[in-house]
C-alpha positions, -999 to +999 in steps of 0.1 A: +000+000+000+013+034-009+023+056+020+030+093+022+062+101+042+066+135+056+098+152+069+111+186+079+092+194+110+107+205+143+112+233+168+118+268+155+118+303+170+092+329+160+102+345+127+121+314+116+116+291+087+110+254+080+106+234+049+083+204+049+085+176+024+061+148+016+069+119-008+049+089-019+065+055-012+055+043-046+041+058-079+006+073-077-009+080-111-031+110-119-027+130-088-051+159-091-042+179-060-015+178-033-020+197-001-010+204+034-034+205+064-027+211+100-042+204+134-034+224+165-041+210+200-078+212+207-088+223+172-100+207+141-079+199+110-077+228+086-064+233+051-032+252+049-023+251+012-032+232-019-016+229-054-034+214-084-019+194-113-018+226-134+002+244-107-025+266-094-024+272-057-046+283-028-037+292+007-054+298+040-057+335+047-036+330+079-005+318+059-008+339+027+025+357+020+044+335+044+040+299+031+047+286-004+036+252-017+053+235-046+053+201-062+076+178-081+053+156-102+082+134-114+090+125-078+054+125-065+066+150-039+051+181-024+068+208-004+058+235+020+082+264+026+072+282+058+087+316+065+080+342+093+066+315+115+044+324+144+035+306+176+000+301+162+015+280+134+023+253+160+004+222+149+008+187+134+011+191+097-004+165+073+001+161+036-027+148+014-027+136-022-060+132-041-067+114-073-101+111-089-109+080-069-092+082-036-070+102-012-038+095+007-027+110+040+007+113+056+012+104+092+018+139+103+049+159+114+051+182+144+059+219+139+065+239+171+071+276+170+084+288+204+111+309+219 
């Protein structure tokens, strides 16, 4: 079974940067969208950023101008560059790939923004 493997999380000070990566363990054909979601303690999971197969992107208002999503279709990999991090960005970050027929989720990676 194909798995999504995330990396790049960790502890960073406010104003710092992190880059998350998410790669599929095997080939997934016809990926329509790749995205990042996050879940903070005591809150529901929310969409952070999404990128379509044509390269179009959408971001949550809270991260616009600070986060950038990108994808490498040949490697079945999606990235999230996070700059100017704030304490309220602290959460578990999950990647998600969606085809026409199903979706895949990563196991989550912790991002903690604290001084």
